[in-house]
C-alpha positions, 0 to 999 in steps of 0.5 A: 419492825415488821418492815425492817430488813435483818441487816438494818436491825444490825445498823448495816442498812443498804439498798437491799434493805429498801427492797425488803421494806418494799416487799413487806409493804406489798405483803401488807397491801395484798393481805391486810396483815402485818408481816412477820418480822424477819421473815420471808413473805409470800402472800397466797391471794395473788398470782404466782409471779407476784408472790415470787417477786414479794418472796424474793424481796423479803429473803433473809439474806440480802444477797438472795434478794432482788438487788436493785430498784430497777430490777424490781421495777422490771420484775413488776412490769413483767408481772403486769403483762401476765 
């Protein structure tokens, strides 16, 4: 349940739920630690740009998250160029 978005627990999954799960997975990959359920995550062992992307993916309110996979992809590409 550490990877489940808040709205998904309420039975209202949406595309932003997948963005949350991606952020939680990225947090695990970078830290080796299970994400805290229903929390905004920001790993401290990466660059600020990547930390911000993961934080934005795991915002509690879905409206405040990165909204689409395309937007997420673009953000990740910009991190890679830094």
